[in-house]
N, C-alpha and C positions, 0 to 999 in steps of 0.2 A: 156072738158073732157080730162083728162091726161091719157095717156097710155105709159108705160115704157116697153121697151124690153131689157132684159139683154142678150146681143148679143156677139157672137164670129163671126167676119167677115169671118173666114176661114171655117165656118160650113155652108153647103148649106141649111140645114133645117132652121137655124137661119136667113139666108139671105132671104129665101122664106117667112118666117113669117113677116119680116119687109116689104117686097114687098106686101104681102097680106093685111096687115093693111093699107098701103098707098093706095092701089087700092080700099079699102073699105072706103076711105075718111078720114082716121085718119092720124095724124102727130105724130108718136110715138117719144118719147124721147128715143134715143138709147144709152145704156150704155155698153161700151166695158169692161166687168167685168174683163177680163184678165189684162187690164191696170190699172183699178181703184181698183181692189181687193174687198173684202167684209169686213163688220164688223159684229160682233156677233149679235147685235140688228137687223140689216138689214136682215140677213139670218133667224133668228128666227121669225121675223115679216112676211116674205114671206111664210115660212112654216105654220105659224099659220093661214094665210088667204087663204091658198091653200087647195087642196084636197089630199095632200100627206104629207109625213114626211121627215126627213133628209135622210133616206135610199132611199126614192123614188127620191130624187134629186141627189143622188150620181151617178156620171158618172164613169163607169168602163173602157170602151174602150179608149185607148190612154192616160191613166192617171196612176199615181202610186198607185191606190187604192189597188191592190192586194199586192204589196210590203209593204204597210203600214198596212196590216192586216185588212183593212176595209171591206173585203168581208166575213169575218167570221160571223157565225150566232149570236154569242154572243157579237159582237162589240157594244159599247155604243154610244148613241147619242152624248155624250160629245166628244168622240174620233173622230167621224165623223165631228162634228162641228169644232173642233180644227184643223183637217186636212184640211177642206175646207177653213178655214181662212188662213192657211199657203200656201196651194196649190189651188188657185182659179179654176184651170182646173178641179178639182174634182166635181164642181157643173155643173150639166147637163144644157143644153140649148136647145132652148131659153125659158126663163121664161118671161111671159107676166104679167104685173101688171096693171090691169085696174079698172074701177069704180065698176065692178061686182065681183072682186076678183083677185086671182093669179092662174096661170096655167102653167104647163110645157107643151109647145105647141108642143106635139108629139102625134098624127099627127098635122100638121100645122093648120088645121081648128079649133083646140081647142082654138087658139088665139082669135077667134071671139066670144067665149062664155063669155069673161070677159070685152068686150068693149060695 
């Protein structure tokens, strides 16, 4: 059973999710997305298989989201997606991709719902 965590090692929540999965007996594939970046198909697939949309994955704090106009009510999904591809920090974390789906693991216990 493959479990992937899209992880930022500087984020305590993300680090706790990796530890929680390991303590539960899983060996997650850890992807440091700030290093690897994203591609369009990957992000759209994660959104399609999750219970959220692009706006739900948008990280506001500590990112250029406001300066880029992404917090406006009428911002398009295409604008959000393009910005996420250019600025990977705009994607909230940790995202857990498991056999039962994809979830933004906030709170961390949500990670266990997809494994």
